[in-house]
mmCIF entry with sequence, helices, sheets and N, C-alpha, C, O atoms, coordinates in Angstrom:
data_MODEL
# 
_entry.id   MODEL 
# 
_entity.id                         1 
_entity.type                       polymer 
_entity.pdbx_number_of_molecules   1 
# 
_entity_poly.entity_id                      1 
_entity_poly.type                           'polypeptide(L)' 
_entity_poly.nstd_linkage                   no 
_entity_poly.nstd_monomer                   no 
_entity_poly.pdbx_seq_one_letter_code       MTNFQTYLGYGQPYRMADEHIWKDRRPTLEHIKEQQQLKKLKKKRKRGK 
_entity_poly.pdbx_seq_one_letter_code_can   MTNFQTYLGYGQPYRMADEHIWKDRRPTLEHIKEQQQLKKLKKKRKRGK 
_entity_poly.pdbx_strand_id                 A 
# 
loop_
_entity_poly_seq.entity_id 
_entity_poly_seq.num 
_entity_poly_seq.mon_id 
_entity_poly_seq.hetero 
1 1  MET n 
1 2  THR n 
1 3  ASN n 
1 4  PHE n 
1 5  GLN n 
1 6  THR n 
1 7  TYR n 
1 8  LEU n 
1 9  GLY n 
1 10 TYR n 
1 11 GLY n 
1 12 GLN n 
1 13 PRO n 
1 14 TYR n 
1 15 ARG n 
1 16 MET n 
1 17 ALA n 
1 18 ASP n 
1 19 GLU n 
1 20 HIS n 
1 21 ILE n 
1 22 TRP n 
1 23 LYS n 
1 24 ASP n 
1 25 ARG n 
1 26 ARG n 
1 27 PRO n 
1 28 THR n 
1 29 LEU n 
1 30 GLU n 
1 31 HIS n 
1 32 ILE n 
1 33 LYS n 
1 34 GLU n 
1 35 GLN n 
1 36 GLN n 
1 37 GLN n 
1 38 LEU n 
1 39 LYS n 
1 40 LYS n 
1 41 LEU n 
1 42 LYS n 
1 43 LYS n 
1 44 LYS n 
1 45 ARG n 
1 46 LYS n 
1 47 ARG n 
1 48 GLY n 
1 49 LYS n 
# 
_struct_asym.id          A 
_struct_asym.entity_id   1 
# 
loop_
_struct_conf.conf_type_id 
_struct_conf.id 
_struct_conf.pdbx_PDB_helix_id 
_struct_conf.beg_label_comp_id 
_struct_conf.beg_label_asym_id 
_struct_conf.beg_label_seq_id 
_struct_conf.pdbx_beg_PDB_ins_code 
_struct_conf.end_label_comp_id 
_struct_conf.end_label_asym_id 
_struct_conf.end_label_seq_id 
_struct_conf.pdbx_end_PDB_ins_code 
_struct_conf.beg_auth_comp_id 
_struct_conf.beg_auth_asym_id 
_struct_conf.beg_auth_seq_id 
_struct_conf.end_auth_comp_id 
_struct_conf.end_auth_asym_id 
_struct_conf.end_auth_seq_id 
_struct_conf.pdbx_PDB_helix_class 
_struct_conf.details 
_struct_conf.pdbx_PDB_helix_length 
HELX_P HELX_P1 AA1 PHE A 4  ? THR A 6  ? PHE A 4  THR A 6  5 ? 3  
HELX_P HELX_P2 AA2 LEU A 29 ? ARG A 47 ? LEU A 29 ARG A 47 1 ? 19 
# 
_struct_conf_type.id          HELX_P 
_struct_conf_type.criteria    ? 
_struct_conf_type.reference   ? 
# 
_struct_sheet.id               AA1 
_struct_sheet.type             ? 
_struct_sheet.number_strands   2 
_struct_sheet.details          ? 
# 
_struct_sheet_order.sheet_id     AA1 
_struct_sheet_order.range_id_1   1 
_struct_sheet_order.range_id_2   2 
_struct_sheet_order.offset       ? 
_struct_sheet_order.sense        anti-parallel 
# 
loop_
_struct_sheet_range.sheet_id 
_struct_sheet_range.id 
_struct_sheet_range.beg_label_comp_id 
_struct_sheet_range.beg_label_asym_id 
_struct_sheet_range.beg_label_seq_id 
_struct_sheet_range.pdbx_beg_PDB_ins_code 
_struct_sheet_range.end_label_comp_id 
_struct_sheet_range.end_label_asym_id 
_struct_sheet_range.end_label_seq_id 
_struct_sheet_range.pdbx_end_PDB_ins_code 
_struct_sheet_range.beg_auth_comp_id 
_struct_sheet_range.beg_auth_asym_id 
_struct_sheet_range.beg_auth_seq_id 
_struct_sheet_range.end_auth_comp_id 
_struct_sheet_range.end_auth_asym_id 
_struct_sheet_range.end_auth_seq_id 
AA1 1 TYR A 14 ? MET A 16 ? TYR A 14 MET A 16 
AA1 2 GLU A 19 ? ILE A 21 ? GLU A 19 ILE A 21 
# 
loop_
_atom_site.group_PDB 
_atom_site.id 
_atom_site.type_symbol 
_atom_site.label_atom_id 
_atom_site.label_alt_id 
_atom_site.label_comp_id 
_atom_site.label_asym_id 
_atom_site.label_entity_id 
_atom_site.label_seq_id 
_atom_site.pdbx_PDB_ins_code 
_atom_site.Cartn_x 
_atom_site.Cartn_y 
_atom_site.Cartn_z 
_atom_site.occupancy 
_atom_site.B_iso_or_equiv 
_atom_site.pdbx_formal_charge 
_atom_site.auth_seq_id 
_atom_site.auth_comp_id 
_atom_site.auth_asym_id 
_atom_site.auth_atom_id 
_atom_site.pdbx_PDB_model_num 
ATOM 1   N N  . MET A 1 1  ? 119.199 66.435 90.882  1.00 0.00 ? 1  MET A N  1 
ATOM 2   C CA . MET A 1 1  ? 118.791 67.779 91.210  1.00 0.00 ? 1  MET A CA 1 
ATOM 3   C C  . MET A 1 1  ? 119.798 68.784 90.671  1.00 0.00 ? 1  MET A C  1 
ATOM 4   O O  . MET A 1 1  ? 120.981 68.482 90.518  1.00 0.00 ? 1  MET A O  1 
ATOM 5   N N  . THR A 1 2  ? 119.311 69.970 90.391  1.00 0.00 ? 2  THR A N  1 
ATOM 6   C CA . THR A 1 2  ? 120.160 71.002 89.815  1.00 0.00 ? 2  THR A CA 1 
ATOM 7   C C  . THR A 1 2  ? 120.891 71.747 90.919  1.00 0.00 ? 2  THR A C  1 
ATOM 8   O O  . THR A 1 2  ? 120.307 72.074 91.952  1.00 0.00 ? 2  THR A O  1 
ATOM 9   N N  . ASN A 1 3  ? 122.145 72.006 90.700  1.00 0.00 ? 3  ASN A N  1 
ATOM 10  C CA . ASN A 1 3  ? 122.924 72.792 91.651  1.00 0.00 ? 3  ASN A CA 1 
ATOM 11  C C  . ASN A 1 3  ? 122.879 74.250 91.212  1.00 0.00 ? 3  ASN A C  1 
ATOM 12  O O  . ASN A 1 3  ? 123.595 74.647 90.293  1.00 0.00 ? 3  ASN A O  1 
ATOM 13  N N  . PHE A 1 4  ? 122.032 75.055 91.871  1.00 0.00 ? 4  PHE A N  1 
ATOM 14  C CA . PHE A 1 4  ? 121.825 76.430 91.447  1.00 0.00 ? 4  PHE A CA 1 
ATOM 15  C C  . PHE A 1 4  ? 123.050 77.307 91.693  1.00 0.00 ? 4  PHE A C  1 
ATOM 16  O O  . PHE A 1 4  ? 123.198 78.354 91.063  1.00 0.00 ? 4  PHE A O  1 
ATOM 17  N N  . GLN A 1 5  ? 123.922 76.889 92.599  1.00 0.00 ? 5  GLN A N  1 
ATOM 18  C CA . GLN A 1 5  ? 125.075 77.719 92.913  1.00 0.00 ? 5  GLN A CA 1 
ATOM 19  C C  . GLN A 1 5  ? 126.107 77.727 91.796  1.00 0.00 ? 5  GLN A C  1 
ATOM 20  O O  . GLN A 1 5  ? 127.024 78.548 91.814  1.00 0.00 ? 5  GLN A O  1 
ATOM 21  N N  . THR A 1 6  ? 125.977 76.833 90.828  1.00 0.00 ? 6  THR A N  1 
ATOM 22  C CA . THR A 1 6  ? 126.920 76.826 89.719  1.00 0.00 ? 6  THR A CA 1 
ATOM 23  C C  . THR A 1 6  ? 126.504 77.796 88.628  1.00 0.00 ? 6  THR A C  1 
ATOM 24  O O  . THR A 1 6  ? 127.297 78.093 87.734  1.00 0.00 ? 6  THR A O  1 
ATOM 25  N N  . TYR A 1 7  ? 125.260 78.302 88.684  1.00 0.00 ? 7  TYR A N  1 
ATOM 26  C CA . TYR A 1 7  ? 124.814 79.243 87.663  1.00 0.00 ? 7  TYR A CA 1 
ATOM 27  C C  . TYR A 1 7  ? 125.515 80.580 87.812  1.00 0.00 ? 7  TYR A C  1 
ATOM 28  O O  . TYR A 1 7  ? 125.949 80.951 88.903  1.00 0.00 ? 7  TYR A O  1 
ATOM 29  N N  . LEU A 1 8  ? 125.620 81.295 86.710  1.00 0.00 ? 8  LEU A N  1 
ATOM 30  C CA . LEU A 1 8  ? 126.276 82.591 86.702  1.00 0.00 ? 8  LEU A CA 1 
ATOM 31  C C  . LEU A 1 8  ? 125.501 83.578 87.567  1.00 0.00 ? 8  LEU A C  1 
ATOM 32  O O  . LEU A 1 8  ? 124.292 83.744 87.404  1.00 0.00 ? 8  LEU A O  1 
ATOM 33  N N  . GLY A 1 9  ? 126.196 84.222 88.474  1.00 0.00 ? 9  GLY A N  1 
ATOM 34  C CA . GLY A 1 9  ? 125.580 85.264 89.268  1.00 0.00 ? 9  GLY A CA 1 
ATOM 35  C C  . GLY A 1 9  ? 124.854 84.775 90.500  1.00 0.00 ? 9  GLY A C  1 
ATOM 36  O O  . GLY A 1 9  ? 124.206 85.579 91.170  1.00 0.00 ? 9  GLY A O  1 
ATOM 37  N N  . TYR A 1 10 ? 124.927 83.505 90.831  1.00 0.00 ? 10 TYR A N  1 
ATOM 38  C CA . TYR A 1 10 ? 124.241 83.025 92.025  1.00 0.00 ? 10 TYR A CA 1 
ATOM 39  C C  . TYR A 1 10 ? 125.270 82.855 93.130  1.00 0.00 ? 10 TYR A C  1 
ATOM 40  O O  . TYR A 1 10 ? 125.895 81.802 93.254  1.00 0.00 ? 10 TYR A O  1 
ATOM 41  N N  . GLY A 1 11 ? 125.441 83.891 93.925  1.00 0.00 ? 11 GLY A N  1 
ATOM 42  C CA . GLY A 1 11 ? 126.345 83.816 95.060  1.00 0.00 ? 11 GLY A CA 1 
ATOM 43  C C  . GLY A 1 11 ? 127.810 83.974 94.710  1.00 0.00 ? 11 GLY A C  1 
ATOM 44  O O  . GLY A 1 11 ? 128.655 83.955 95.605  1.00 0.00 ? 11 GLY A O  1 
ATOM 45  N N  . GLN A 1 12 ? 128.133 84.128 93.458  1.00 0.00 ? 12 GLN A N  1 
ATOM 46  C CA . GLN A 1 12 ? 129.525 84.304 93.054  1.00 0.00 ? 12 GLN A CA 1 
ATOM 47  C C  . GLN A 1 12 ? 129.631 85.556 92.195  1.00 0.00 ? 12 GLN A C  1 
ATOM 48  O O  . GLN A 1 12 ? 128.726 85.852 91.415  1.00 0.00 ? 12 GLN A O  1 
ATOM 49  N N  . PRO A 1 13 ? 130.737 86.296 92.334  1.00 0.00 ? 13 PRO A N  1 
ATOM 50  C CA . PRO A 1 13 ? 130.866 87.525 91.539  1.00 0.00 ? 13 PRO A CA 1 
ATOM 51  C C  . PRO A 1 13 ? 131.213 87.213 90.093  1.00 0.00 ? 13 PRO A C  1 
ATOM 52  O O  . PRO A 1 13 ? 131.827 86.189 89.793  1.00 0.00 ? 13 PRO A O  1 
ATOM 53  N N  . TYR A 1 14 ? 130.817 88.095 89.217  1.00 0.00 ? 14 TYR A N  1 
ATOM 54  C CA . TYR A 1 14 ? 131.261 87.986 87.839  1.00 0.00 ? 14 TYR A CA 1 
ATOM 55  C C  . TYR A 1 14 ? 131.877 89.315 87.439  1.00 0.00 ? 14 TYR A C  1 
ATOM 56  O O  . TYR A 1 14 ? 131.524 90.358 87.990  1.00 0.00 ? 14 TYR A O  1 
ATOM 57  N N  . ARG A 1 15 ? 132.787 89.281 86.492  1.00 0.00 ? 15 ARG A N  1 
ATOM 58  C CA . ARG A 1 15 ? 133.554 90.475 86.140  1.00 0.00 ? 15 ARG A CA 1 
ATOM 59  C C  . ARG A 1 15 ? 132.831 91.288 85.079  1.00 0.00 ? 15 ARG A C  1 
ATOM 60  O O  . ARG A 1 15 ? 132.312 90.758 84.097  1.00 0.00 ? 15 ARG A O  1 
ATOM 61  N N  . MET A 1 16 ? 132.818 92.596 85.313  1.00 0.00 ? 16 MET A N  1 
ATOM 62  C CA . MET A 1 16 ? 132.240 93.508 84.343  1.00 0.00 ? 16 MET A CA 1 
ATOM 63  C C  . MET A 1 16 ? 132.991 94.815 84.475  1.00 0.00 ? 16 MET A C  1 
ATOM 64  O O  . MET A 1 16 ? 132.948 95.448 85.530  1.00 0.00 ? 16 MET A O  1 
ATOM 65  N N  . ALA A 1 17 ? 133.667 95.223 83.444  1.00 0.00 ? 17 ALA A N  1 
ATOM 66  C CA . ALA A 1 17 ? 134.458 96.458 83.423  1.00 0.00 ? 17 ALA A CA 1 
ATOM 67  C C  . ALA A 1 17 ? 135.485 96.450 84.553  1.00 0.00 ? 17 ALA A C  1 
ATOM 68  O O  . ALA A 1 17 ? 135.631 97.435 85.277  1.00 0.00 ? 17 ALA A O  1 
ATOM 69  N N  . ASP A 1 18 ? 136.198 95.321 84.699  1.00 0.00 ? 18 ASP A N  1 
ATOM 70  C CA . ASP A 1 18 ? 137.265 95.165 85.689  1.00 0.00 ? 18 ASP A CA 1 
ATOM 71  C C  . ASP A 1 18 ? 136.792 95.335 87.127  1.00 0.00 ? 18 ASP A C  1 
ATOM 72  O O  . ASP A 1 18 ? 137.581 95.712 87.994  1.00 0.00 ? 18 ASP A O  1 
ATOM 73  N N  . GLU A 1 19 ? 135.536 95.067 87.391  1.00 0.00 ? 19 GLU A N  1 
ATOM 74  C CA . GLU A 1 19 ? 135.027 95.119 88.759  1.00 0.00 ? 19 GLU A CA 1 
ATOM 75  C C  . GLU A 1 19 ? 134.229 93.848 89.024  1.00 0.00 ? 19 GLU A C  1 
ATOM 76  O O  . GLU A 1 19 ? 133.540 93.334 88.143  1.00 0.00 ? 19 GLU A O  1 
ATOM 77  N N  . HIS A 1 20 ? 134.331 93.359 90.234  1.00 0.00 ? 20 HIS A N  1 
ATOM 78  C CA . HIS A 1 20 ? 133.531 92.203 90.621  1.00 0.00 ? 20 HIS A CA 1 
ATOM 79  C C  . HIS A 1 20 ? 132.158 92.699 91.050  1.00 0.00 ? 20 HIS A C  1 
ATOM 80  O O  . HIS A 1 20 ? 132.046 93.577 91.905  1.00 0.00 ? 20 HIS A O  1 
ATOM 81  N N  . ILE A 1 21 ? 131.132 92.140 90.461  1.00 0.00 ? 21 ILE A N  1 
ATOM 82  C CA . ILE A 1 21 ? 129.766 92.549 90.766  1.00 0.00 ? 21 ILE A CA 1 
ATOM 83  C C  . ILE A 1 21 ? 129.020 91.341 91.307  1.00 0.00 ? 21 ILE A C  1 
ATOM 84  O O  . ILE A 1 21 ? 129.007 90.269 90.702  1.00 0.00 ? 21 ILE A O  1 
ATOM 85  N N  . TRP A 1 22 ? 128.407 91.539 92.451  1.00 0.00 ? 22 TRP A N  1 
ATOM 86  C CA . TRP A 1 22 ? 127.613 90.469 93.039  1.00 0.00 ? 22 TRP A CA 1 
ATOM 87  C C  . TRP A 1 22 ? 126.179 90.629 92.587  1.00 0.00 ? 22 TRP A C  1 
ATOM 88  O O  . TRP A 1 22 ? 125.590 91.699 92.737  1.00 0.00 ? 22 TRP A O  1 
ATOM 89  N N  . LYS A 1 23 ? 125.623 89.582 92.040  1.00 0.00 ? 23 LYS A N  1 
ATOM 90  C CA . LYS A 1 23 ? 124.243 89.616 91.596  1.00 0.00 ? 23 LYS A CA 1 
ATOM 91  C C  . LYS A 1 23 ? 123.456 88.610 92.426  1.00 0.00 ? 23 LYS A C  1 
ATOM 92  O O  . LYS A 1 23 ? 123.771 87.420 92.451  1.00 0.00 ? 23 LYS A O  1 
ATOM 93  N N  . ASP A 1 24 ? 122.445 89.102 93.093  1.00 0.00 ? 24 ASP A N  1 
ATOM 94  C CA . ASP A 1 24 ? 121.677 88.257 93.992  1.00 0.00 ? 24 ASP A CA 1 
ATOM 95  C C  . ASP A 1 24 ? 120.385 87.851 93.308  1.00 0.00 ? 24 ASP A C  1 
ATOM 96  O O  . ASP A 1 24 ? 119.594 88.707 92.912  1.00 0.00 ? 24 ASP A O  1 
ATOM 97  N N  . ARG A 1 25 ? 120.166 86.557 93.165  1.00 0.00 ? 25 ARG A N  1 
ATOM 98  C CA . ARG A 1 25 ? 118.969 86.062 92.487  1.00 0.00 ? 25 ARG A CA 1 
ATOM 99  C C  . ARG A 1 25 ? 117.913 85.570 93.472  1.00 0.00 ? 25 ARG A C  1 
ATOM 100 O O  . ARG A 1 25 ? 116.906 84.989 93.070  1.00 0.00 ? 25 ARG A O  1 
ATOM 101 N N  . ARG A 1 26 ? 118.144 85.803 94.752  1.00 0.00 ? 26 ARG A N  1 
ATOM 102 C CA . ARG A 1 26 ? 117.153 85.377 95.734  1.00 0.00 ? 26 ARG A CA 1 
ATOM 103 C C  . ARG A 1 26 ? 115.922 86.274 95.651  1.00 0.00 ? 26 ARG A C  1 
ATOM 104 O O  . ARG A 1 26 ? 116.031 87.427 95.234  1.00 0.00 ? 26 ARG A O  1 
ATOM 105 N N  . PRO A 1 27 ? 114.750 85.765 96.041  1.00 0.00 ? 27 PRO A N  1 
ATOM 106 C CA . PRO A 1 27 ? 113.531 86.586 95.957  1.00 0.00 ? 27 PRO A CA 1 
ATOM 107 C C  . PRO A 1 27 ? 113.560 87.741 96.946  1.00 0.00 ? 27 PRO A C  1 
ATOM 108 O O  . PRO A 1 27 ? 114.149 87.638 98.022  1.00 0.00 ? 27 PRO A O  1 
ATOM 109 N N  . THR A 1 28 ? 112.922 88.835 96.573  1.00 0.00 ? 28 THR A N  1 
ATOM 110 C CA . THR A 1 28 ? 112.855 90.003 97.438  1.00 0.00 ? 28 THR A CA 1 
ATOM 111 C C  . THR A 1 28 ? 111.788 89.783 98.506  1.00 0.00 ? 28 THR A C  1 
ATOM 112 O O  . THR A 1 28 ? 111.004 88.837 98.423  1.00 0.00 ? 28 THR A O  1 
ATOM 113 N N  . LEU A 1 29 ? 111.760 90.665 99.514  1.00 0.00 ? 29 LEU A N  1 
ATOM 114 C CA . LEU A 1 29 ? 110.774 90.541 100.582 1.00 0.00 ? 29 LEU A CA 1 
ATOM 115 C C  . LEU A 1 29 ? 109.356 90.649 100.051 1.00 0.00 ? 29 LEU A C  1 
ATOM 116 O O  . LEU A 1 29 ? 108.461 89.938 100.508 1.00 0.00 ? 29 LEU A O  1 
ATOM 117 N N  . GLU A 1 30 ? 109.145 91.549 99.074  1.00 0.00 ? 30 GLU A N  1 
ATOM 118 C CA . GLU A 1 30 ? 107.814 91.709 98.499  1.00 0.00 ? 30 GLU A CA 1 
ATOM 119 C C  . GLU A 1 30 ? 107.364 90.427 97.815  1.00 0.00 ? 30 GLU A C  1 
ATOM 120 O O  . GLU A 1 30 ? 106.204 90.028 97.910  1.00 0.00 ? 30 GLU A O  1 
ATOM 121 N N  . HIS A 1 31 ? 108.299 89.791 97.127  1.00 0.00 ? 31 HIS A N  1 
ATOM 122 C CA . HIS A 1 31 ? 107.976 88.550 96.422  1.00 0.00 ? 31 HIS A CA 1 
ATOM 123 C C  . HIS A 1 31 ? 107.635 87.439 97.418  1.00 0.00 ? 31 HIS A C  1 
ATOM 124 O O  . HIS A 1 31 ? 106.715 86.654 97.188  1.00 0.00 ? 31 HIS A O  1 
ATOM 125 N N  . ILE A 1 32 ? 108.375 87.377 98.517  1.00 0.00 ? 32 ILE A N  1 
ATOM 126 C CA . ILE A 1 32 ? 108.119 86.357 99.540  1.00 0.00 ? 32 ILE A CA 1 
ATOM 127 C C  . ILE A 1 32 ? 106.750 86.569 100.165 1.00 0.00 ? 32 ILE A C  1 
ATOM 128 O O  . ILE A 1 32 ? 106.003 85.612 100.370 1.00 0.00 ? 32 ILE A O  1 
ATOM 129 N N  . LYS A 1 33 ? 106.411 87.837 100.472 1.00 0.00 ? 33 LYS A N  1 
ATOM 130 C CA . LYS A 1 33 ? 105.104 88.134 101.069 1.00 0.00 ? 33 LYS A CA 1 
ATOM 131 C C  . LYS A 1 33 ? 103.977 87.770 100.114 1.00 0.00 ? 33 LYS A C  1 
ATOM 132 O O  . LYS A 1 33 ? 102.951 87.235 100.533 1.00 0.00 ? 33 LYS A O  1 
ATOM 133 N N  . GLU A 1 34 ? 104.167 88.058 98.836  1.00 0.00 ? 34 GLU A N  1 
ATOM 134 C CA . GLU A 1 34 ? 103.149 87.726 97.843  1.00 0.00 ? 34 GLU A CA 1 
ATOM 135 C C  . GLU A 1 34 ? 102.943 86.213 97.770  1.00 0.00 ? 34 GLU A C  1 
ATOM 136 O O  . GLU A 1 34 ? 101.809 85.743 97.680  1.00 0.00 ? 34 GLU A O  1 
ATOM 137 N N  . GLN A 1 35 ? 104.033 85.456 97.808  1.00 0.00 ? 35 GLN A N  1 
ATOM 138 C CA . GLN A 1 35 ? 103.924 84.000 97.764  1.00 0.00 ? 35 GLN A CA 1 
ATOM 139 C C  . GLN A 1 35 ? 103.193 83.467 98.991  1.00 0.00 ? 35 GLN A C  1 
ATOM 140 O O  . GLN A 1 35 ? 102.397 82.534 98.883  1.00 0.00 ? 35 GLN A O  1 
ATOM 141 N N  . GLN A 1 36 ? 103.461 84.063 100.171 1.00 0.00 ? 36 GLN A N  1 
ATOM 142 C CA . GLN A 1 36 ? 102.793 83.622 101.391 1.00 0.00 ? 36 GLN A CA 1 
ATOM 143 C C  . GLN A 1 36 ? 101.299 83.899 101.323 1.00 0.00 ? 36 GLN A C  1 
ATOM 144 O O  . GLN A 1 36 ? 100.495 83.074 101.759 1.00 0.00 ? 36 GLN A O  1 
ATOM 145 N N  . GLN A 1 37 ? 100.915 85.063 100.775 1.00 0.00 ? 37 GLN A N  1 
ATOM 146 C CA . GLN A 1 37 ? 99.499  85.392 100.649 1.00 0.00 ? 37 GLN A CA 1 
ATOM 147 C C  . GLN A 1 37 ? 98.797  84.425 99.699  1.00 0.00 ? 37 GLN A C  1 
ATOM 148 O O  . GLN A 1 37 ? 97.676  83.993 99.967  1.00 0.00 ? 37 GLN A O  1 
ATOM 149 N N  . LEU A 1 38 ? 99.453  84.087 98.598  1.00 0.00 ? 38 LEU A N  1 
ATOM 150 C CA . LEU A 1 38 ? 98.864  83.139 97.655  1.00 0.00 ? 38 LEU A CA 1 
ATOM 151 C C  . LEU A 1 38 ? 98.707  81.760 98.292  1.00 0.00 ? 38 LEU A C  1 
ATOM 152 O O  . LEU A 1 38 ? 97.728  81.057 98.039  1.00 0.00 ? 38 LEU A O  1 
ATOM 153 N N  . LYS A 1 39 ? 99.675  81.382 99.113  1.00 0.00 ? 39 LYS A N  1 
ATOM 154 C CA . LYS A 1 39 ? 99.605  80.094 99.793  1.00 0.00 ? 39 LYS A CA 1 
ATOM 155 C C  . LYS A 1 39 ? 98.411  80.059 100.748 1.00 0.00 ? 39 LYS A C  1 
ATOM 156 O O  . LYS A 1 39 ? 97.710  79.051 100.834 1.00 0.00 ? 39 LYS A O  1 
ATOM 157 N N  . LYS A 1 40 ? 98.182  81.171 101.471 1.00 0.00 ? 40 LYS A N  1 
ATOM 158 C CA . LYS A 1 40 ? 97.039  81.243 102.380 1.00 0.00 ? 40 LYS A CA 1 
ATOM 159 C C  . LYS A 1 40 ? 95.725  81.164 101.611 1.00 0.00 ? 40 LYS A C  1 
ATOM 160 O O  . LYS A 1 40 ? 94.785  80.501 102.049 1.00 0.00 ? 40 LYS A O  1 
ATOM 161 N N  . LEU A 1 41 ? 95.658  81.842 100.462 1.00 0.00 ? 41 LEU A N  1 
ATOM 162 C CA . LEU A 1 41 ? 94.439  81.796 99.660  1.00 0.00 ? 41 LEU A CA 1 
ATOM 163 C C  . LEU A 1 41 ? 94.145  80.381 99.174  1.00 0.00 ? 41 LEU A C  1 
ATOM 164 O O  . LEU A 1 41 ? 92.990  79.956 99.155  1.00 0.00 ? 41 LEU A O  1 
ATOM 165 N N  . LYS A 1 42 ? 95.187  79.652 98.780  1.00 0.00 ? 42 LYS A N  1 
ATOM 166 C CA . LYS A 1 42 ? 94.993  78.270 98.333  1.00 0.00 ? 42 LYS A CA 1 
ATOM 167 C C  . LYS A 1 42 ? 94.433  77.410 99.457  1.00 0.00 ? 42 LYS A C  1 
ATOM 168 O O  . LYS A 1 42 ? 93.555  76.576 99.232  1.00 0.00 ? 42 LYS A O  1 
ATOM 169 N N  . LYS A 1 43 ? 94.953  77.619 100.689 1.00 0.00 ? 43 LYS A N  1 
ATOM 170 C CA . LYS A 1 43 ? 94.455  76.853 101.830 1.00 0.00 ? 43 LYS A CA 1 
ATOM 171 C C  . LYS A 1 43 ? 92.985  77.155 102.080 1.00 0.00 ? 43 LYS A C  1 
ATOM 172 O O  . LYS A 1 43 ? 92.198  76.247 102.347 1.00 0.00 ? 43 LYS A O  1 
ATOM 173 N N  . LYS A 1 44 ? 92.613  78.438 101.994 1.00 0.00 ? 44 LYS A N  1 
ATOM 174 C CA . LYS A 1 44 ? 91.220  78.823 102.227 1.00 0.00 ? 44 LYS A CA 1 
ATOM 175 C C  . LYS A 1 44 ? 90.305  78.220 101.168 1.00 0.00 ? 44 LYS A C  1 
ATOM 176 O O  . LYS A 1 44 ? 89.190  77.797 101.477 1.00 0.00 ? 44 LYS A O  1 
ATOM 177 N N  . ARG A 1 45 ? 90.764  78.178 99.936  1.00 0.00 ? 45 ARG A N  1 
ATOM 178 C CA . ARG A 1 45 ? 89.955  77.591 98.867  1.00 0.00 ? 45 ARG A CA 1 
ATOM 179 C C  . ARG A 1 45 ? 89.737  76.104 99.090  1.00 0.00 ? 45 ARG A C  1 
ATOM 180 O O  . ARG A 1 45 ? 88.647  75.588 98.847  1.00 0.00 ? 45 ARG A O  1 
ATOM 181 N N  . LYS A 1 46 ? 90.787  75.409 99.558  1.00 0.00 ? 46 LYS A N  1 
ATOM 182 C CA . LYS A 1 46 ? 90.665  73.974 99.817  1.00 0.00 ? 46 LYS A CA 1 
ATOM 183 C C  . LYS A 1 46 ? 89.660  73.705 100.930 1.00 0.00 ? 46 LYS A C  1 
ATOM 184 O O  . LYS A 1 46 ? 88.907  72.733 100.875 1.00 0.00 ? 46 LYS A O  1 
ATOM 185 N N  . ARG A 1 47 ? 89.653  74.575 101.946 1.00 0.00 ? 47 ARG A N  1 
ATOM 186 C CA . ARG A 1 47 ? 88.743  74.399 103.078 1.00 0.00 ? 47 ARG A CA 1 
ATOM 187 C C  . ARG A 1 47 ? 87.326  74.838 102.732 1.00 0.00 ? 47 ARG A C  1 
ATOM 188 O O  . ARG A 1 47 ? 86.376  74.443 103.408 1.00 0.00 ? 47 ARG A O  1 
ATOM 189 N N  . GLY A 1 48 ? 87.176  75.638 101.705 1.00 0.00 ? 48 GLY A N  1 
ATOM 190 C CA . GLY A 1 48 ? 85.858  76.087 101.284 1.00 0.00 ? 48 GLY A CA 1 
ATOM 191 C C  . GLY A 1 48 ? 85.376  77.319 102.021 1.00 0.00 ? 48 GLY A C  1 
ATOM 192 O O  . GLY A 1 48 ? 84.171  77.540 102.146 1.00 0.00 ? 48 GLY A O  1 
ATOM 193 N N  . LYS A 1 49 ? 86.309  78.122 102.511 1.00 0.00 ? 49 LYS A N  1 
ATOM 194 C CA . LYS A 1 49 ? 85.921  79.348 103.218 1.00 0.00 ? 49 LYS A CA 1 
ATOM 195 C C  . LYS A 1 49 ? 86.084  80.546 102.332 1.00 0.00 ? 49 LYS A C  1 
ATOM 196 O O  . LYS A 1 49 ? 85.806  81.668 102.754 1.00 0.00 ? 49 LYS A O  1 
# 
């Protein structure tokens, strides 16, 4: 399995213009809600409703 925490910008700061910048690659709330809606639609399609 891949260790995502070793990738650049995942939970660790990287230097840019002598400043540490934290870059968050986690999904936003909007993205999470969209994924949940798609998951519900898939369930409904499987059930035939």
